[in-house]
C-alpha positions as CSV (number, residue, x, y, z in Angstrom):
1,M,0.0,0.0,0.0
2,T,1.1,3.4,-0.7
3,A,1.2,5.8,2.3
4,G,2.5,9.0,3.6
5,P,5.4,9.1,6.1
6,N,3.3,9.7,9.1
7,V,0.5,7.0,8.7
8,T,2.0,4.8,11.5
9,E,2.6,7.6,14.0
10,S,-0.5,9.7,13.4
11,E,-3.7,9.5,15.5
12,A,-5.7,9.9,12.5
13,I,-5.5,8.6,8.9
14,I,-7.1,9.3,5.6
15,I,-7.9,6.4,3.3
16,V,-7.9,7.2,-0.4
17,E,-8.2,5.2,-3.6
18,G,-4.8,5.4,-5.2
19,R,-1.2,6.4,-5.1
20,N,-1.8,9.7,-6.9
21,D,-4.2,10.6,-4.1
22,V,-1.6,10.2,-1.6
23,R,1.0,12.0,-3.7
24,N,-1.4,14.9,-4.2
25,L,-2.1,15.3,-0.5
26,L,1.6,15.3,0.2
27,K,1.8,18.4,-2.0
28,Y,-0.4,20.0,0.7
29,D,1.8,18.6,3.7
30,I,-0.9,16.0,4.5
31,K,1.2,13.1,5.5
32,N,-1.2,10.6,7.0
33,A,-3.0,9.3,3.9
34,I,-2.9,5.7,2.8
35,A,-4.2,4.2,-0.5
36,T,-6.3,1.1,-0.8
37,M,-4.9,0.5,-4.3
38,G,-8.0,-1.0,-5.6
39,S,-11.5,-1.9,-4.5
40,G,-10.5,-4.4,-1.9
41,I,-9.6,-3.6,1.7
42,M,-6.5,-5.4,3.0
43,P,-6.5,-6.9,6.6
44,E,-3.5,-4.8,7.3
45,L,-5.4,-1.6,6.6
46,V,-8.2,-2.8,8.8
47,E,-5.8,-3.3,11.6
48,L,-4.2,0.0,11.2
49,A,-7.5,1.8,11.1
50,A,-8.7,0.1,14.2
51,S,-5.8,1.5,16.0
52,K,-6.4,5.1,15.2
53,K,-8.5,7.7,16.9
54,T,-9.9,9.1,13.7
55,V,-10.3,7.5,10.2
56,T,-11.6,9.4,7.1
57,A,-12.3,7.6,3.9
58,K,-12.5,9.4,0.6
59,S,-14.2,7.4,-2.3
60,L,-13.9,8.6,-5.8
61,G,-15.9,5.6,-7.3
62,F,-19.1,7.4,-7.9
63,S,-20.4,10.8,-9.3
64,T,-23.6,12.7,-9.6
65,P,-25.2,14.0,-12.9
66,E,-24.0,17.4,-12.0
67,G,-20.3,16.4,-11.9
């Protein structure tokens, strides 16, 4: 899994879809993102998320007719 450098130490993580999402967040100094790299969630990611105080998941897999 592609991840920012602070994923293991941070109290919070942001789960995103792919490697480019992690890289784009790094441009804005957000260093606690991790990518699923596909539609499945690996057991290691579940374990990591369970150890965090806050978990935010961003899905890019759907859209509305407006955009």
